[in-house]
N, C-alpha and C positions, 0 to 999 in steps of 0.2 A: 262511069260512074265512081262516085267517091265512098269511101268507107262509110261514111255517116249512112248515105242513101243505102249500102248494102247492108248495114244493121239493121235499118228501119224493115227493110225487105224480109230479112231473116227474123225479125221479132214477129213481124204480121203473120208469117207462115206457121212459126210456133203458136200462135195464138190461136190460130185457126184449128191446129193440129189438137191442142188443150181441149178446144171446145167441143170437138168431135168426140173425146176421149171422156170428157167429163160425164159423170154419172154411171159409171160401170165401177165393179168391185177391184180389178186388177189396178186400173189407175189410182183409185184410192188407196187401195193398199202398198202399191208403189210409193205414193207420194207422202205417206205416214212413214212407212220404213226408211227413206232417204232424208225426210226431215230428223228423225230419230237419231239416225246415223251421224248427221252434222252437227248435231245436238252435243252428243256425247262426243265426239272428236273435238270440239270445242271445251267442254268440260275436262276432257284428258287433256288437251293442251295447257289449260289454265292451270291444272293442279300439278302438272310436272314443271311450269315455268314458277311456280309458288314454292316448288321444291328446292330448284335451284337458285332461286334468290331470296333464302332464309336468312340469310345475314346481314343482304342489302334492305331488304325493304323492315319498315316498323310495323309495329304491331296492327296499326290502325290499318294500313295497307294491306297485310296479310288478313284481316277481318273482311276487307272488301272482295278478296278474291275469294276468301271461302262463300261469301255471300253469293258472288257470281256462280261459283261451283254448285251452291247450294239451288238456285235457281234453275240452272241448267239441268240439272238431277230430276227436279220435279217436271222440267218441261218434258224430259225422256220418258218419266213415268205416266204422265197424261198422254202422250202420244200413244205409247202401248197399250194403256186402256182403251184407246180411240179405235185399236184393232178389233177390240170386241164387237165394240158397236156397230164397225162394219160389218162383222159377221153376222150382227142381229138385223141390221138394214137389209142385207140381201140375201138372209136366208141362209148363210152357211154353214155347213156344219165344221166343227173345229178338227183338224185331223190328229192332234195330240191334245189331251187333256191333261193339264198342268195343276197339281194340288197347292201350288204357291200364288194362282193367281185368284183374285177375292171375287167371287160372283155375287150379287147384291141379292137379298133375299134368299139365300141359301138354295138357289136355283143353280145347279150345275148342269152344263150340256152333256149330251152322251150321244156317242157315236156307233150305238147298237141300233144294228137293222131289226125293222120291227118283224117279229115272228108270224110270219105269212105263211098258211099250208097251203097245199093245192085247192082245198075247197074255197079258201078264201080268195084266192088269184081268180077262180072259175066264176065267184059270186060279182067279182069286180068287174070281170069282163063282159057280163050279161047285163 
């Protein structure tokens, strides 16, 4: 078997695995986190390369670098906010409340457990 056929077989296995995992919270969270990590890494690489090439690049080229960095920054912010959409979609309670996160319409999630007394629990059981 040549390398191309082997690659097609591996891609088919990965496609099947991805189809089986699609539609659950851990897969979506992992995908979003991995994608945001990759975009952040690209953003830092561009920034570091633009710093090292300050004397070599012209102003126009520096502005183009900054434009790419800004786009990657907004991509990372969008992916981070999409994590909250996954929480809403699967009704996951956030483990940490962050005051820096914008919650639309003033709604903030709570991690407080409902105040259930023994009487309330007995009523639910009956």
